[in-house]
N, C-alpha and C positions, 0 to 999 in steps of 0.2 A: 504494500500500500504506500503511495507516495506521501511525502510529508505535506501537511496542510499548513500553509503560512497565513497566520491571522493578520499580518500587516497588509496583505493584498486585499483581504476582505474589508478591512477598515478603510483602505483607500477608496475602494469602490463605493462603500456606503457613504463616505464623506462626499464624494463626487455627486452621487445621487441626491443627497440632501441639499447640496449647493444648487443643483439644477431645479429641484422642486421649490426652493426658496426664491430663486430668480423668477420662476414662473408665477409664484404668488405675488411678488412685488410688481411685476409687469402687469398682471391682471388688475391689480388695485390702483395702479398709477393713473392719475387724471390726465397726464400728458399723453400717454399711449392711447387712452380711450378717446381723447379729443382728436387725435390725428388719424387713428385707424377706424374709428367708429362713425365716420362721416357717411351720411346716406348717399346712395346713388340717385342722381336726379332724373335720369332717364333710363328706360329699359331698352335693351337691344331687341330689334325685331328683324327677322329675316323676311324681306319682302318677296324676293324671288331667287331661285337657284337654277342655273342652266349648266348642263354638262357640255363642255366644249370638246372634249375627247375622252378617251378611255381613262386618262390619268389627270385631267385638268377640269376644273369647274369654275364658274363665275357666279358670285352671289351679290345681291344688292341688300345692304344692311342699313337700317335706319336707327339713329340714336339721337335723342334730343332735337328732333326735327331737322337733322342733318342726314344726308344719304351718302353712303360709301359703296364703291364697287370693289369687291375683294376677289381677286383671281388667284386660285390656289392650284398648285401642280404637285406632282409626285416627287420630283427631284429639285426642289428649290423653295425659297422662302415666298410667302404670299405677297402679292402686290396689292396695295390699298390706295385708292384714289377717291378724293371727295368729289361727289357729283354736284353740279350746279343746282340751286334750289328750283323747285317746280313753281311755275307761275300758275297758282290756283285760281286767280281772279279771271273771270272771262273778259275778253277784250271787246269793249264796246266802242264803236266808232260813232262819234257825234258829228262827224264831218259829212256834210251832204254834198254830193257831187252835182254840180249844175251843168247841164249841157247847153252850151251857147251856140247860137246859129247865125 
Protein backbone atom coordinates (compact mmCIF):
# COMPACT_ATOMS: atom_id res chain seq x y z
CA UNK A 1 0.00 0.00 0.00
CA UNK A 2 1.48 3.39 -0.99
CA UNK A 3 2.16 5.96 1.67
CA UNK A 4 -0.62 8.49 2.11
CA UNK A 5 0.62 12.04 2.43
CA UNK A 6 -1.62 14.30 4.49
CA UNK A 7 0.11 17.45 3.23
CA UNK A 8 -1.30 16.88 -0.28
CA UNK A 9 -4.78 16.46 1.13
CA UNK A 10 -4.44 19.65 3.15
CA UNK A 11 -3.21 21.58 0.09
CA UNK A 12 -6.19 20.41 -1.98
CA UNK A 13 -8.69 21.25 0.77
CA UNK A 14 -7.20 24.72 1.31
CA UNK A 15 -7.31 25.37 -2.44
CA UNK A 16 -10.98 24.31 -2.60
CA UNK A 17 -11.85 26.51 0.39
CA UNK A 18 -10.18 29.49 -1.32
CA UNK A 19 -12.19 28.88 -4.50
CA UNK A 20 -15.47 28.59 -2.61
CA UNK A 21 -14.65 31.75 -0.63
CA UNK A 22 -13.92 33.69 -3.84
CA UNK A 23 -17.18 32.47 -5.33
CA UNK A 24 -19.16 33.67 -2.32
CA UNK A 25 -17.41 37.04 -2.31
CA UNK A 26 -18.05 37.57 -6.03
CA UNK A 27 -21.69 36.52 -5.75
CA UNK A 28 -22.35 39.00 -2.95
CA UNK A 29 -20.34 41.84 -4.48
CA UNK A 30 -22.43 44.80 -5.62
CA UNK A 31 -19.85 45.73 -8.26
CA UNK A 32 -20.09 42.38 -10.02
CA UNK A 33 -23.89 42.35 -9.82
CA UNK A 34 -24.09 45.86 -11.24
CA UNK A 35 -21.86 45.09 -14.23
CA UNK A 36 -22.91 41.54 -15.05
CA UNK A 37 -26.56 41.75 -14.12
CA UNK A 38 -27.57 44.31 -16.72
CA UNK A 39 -30.69 43.29 -18.62
CA UNK A 40 -30.60 42.69 -22.32
CA UNK A 41 -32.65 45.36 -24.04
CA UNK A 42 -33.55 43.51 -27.20
CA UNK A 43 -34.16 39.97 -28.18
CA UNK A 44 -32.50 38.32 -31.12
CA UNK A 45 -34.96 37.19 -33.78
CA UNK A 46 -34.05 35.07 -36.77
CA UNK A 47 -36.13 36.59 -39.57
CA UNK A 48 -35.11 34.26 -42.39
CA UNK A 49 -32.52 31.59 -43.19
CA UNK A 50 -31.42 30.50 -46.65
CA UNK A 51 -29.14 27.60 -47.56
CA UNK A 52 -26.60 28.92 -50.06
CA UNK A 53 -24.85 25.60 -50.59
CA UNK A 54 -24.30 22.31 -48.83
CA UNK A 55 -21.96 23.95 -46.31
CA UNK A 56 -23.00 27.64 -46.24
CA UNK A 57 -26.08 29.50 -45.15
CA UNK A 58 -27.27 33.09 -44.86
CA UNK A 59 -29.52 34.39 -42.09
CA UNK A 60 -31.19 37.70 -41.42
CA UNK A 61 -31.18 38.47 -37.69
CA UNK A 62 -32.96 41.36 -36.00
CA UNK A 63 -31.93 42.88 -32.69
CA UNK A 64 -33.14 46.17 -31.21
CA UNK A 65 -34.77 47.17 -34.51
CA UNK A 66 -31.49 46.67 -36.40
CA UNK A 67 -31.12 43.97 -39.03
CA UNK A 68 -27.96 42.00 -39.74
CA UNK A 69 -27.03 39.58 -42.51
CA UNK A 70 -24.98 36.67 -41.18
CA UNK A 71 -23.28 34.37 -43.69
CA UNK A 72 -21.80 31.23 -42.18
CA UNK A 73 -19.73 28.55 -43.82
CA UNK A 74 -18.13 25.30 -42.84
CA UNK A 75 -14.50 26.38 -43.07
CA UNK A 76 -14.37 29.94 -41.93
CA UNK A 77 -15.59 32.58 -39.59
CA UNK A 78 -19.07 34.03 -40.11
CA UNK A 79 -19.45 37.34 -41.89
CA UNK A 80 -21.83 39.88 -40.36
CA UNK A 81 -23.12 42.95 -42.20
CA UNK A 82 -25.63 45.48 -40.91
CA UNK A 83 -28.52 45.92 -43.30
CA UNK A 84 -29.97 49.36 -44.02
CA UNK A 85 -33.19 50.12 -42.14
CA UNK A 86 -36.45 49.34 -43.84
CA UNK A 87 -38.56 52.24 -44.98
CA UNK A 88 -41.81 51.23 -43.30
CA UNK A 89 -43.71 54.42 -44.12
CA UNK A 90 -45.57 54.34 -47.41
CA UNK A 91 -44.43 56.82 -49.99
CA UNK A 92 -47.17 59.33 -50.75
CA UNK A 93 -46.73 61.76 -53.54
CA UNK A 94 -48.58 65.02 -53.09
CA UNK A 95 -47.14 66.38 -56.29
CA UNK A 96 -49.70 66.56 -59.05
CA UNK A 97 -48.51 66.37 -62.57
CA UNK A 98 -50.10 68.87 -64.87
CA UNK A 99 -50.17 68.23 -68.54
CA UNK A 100 -49.79 71.45 -70.42
CA UNK A 101 -50.60 71.80 -74.02
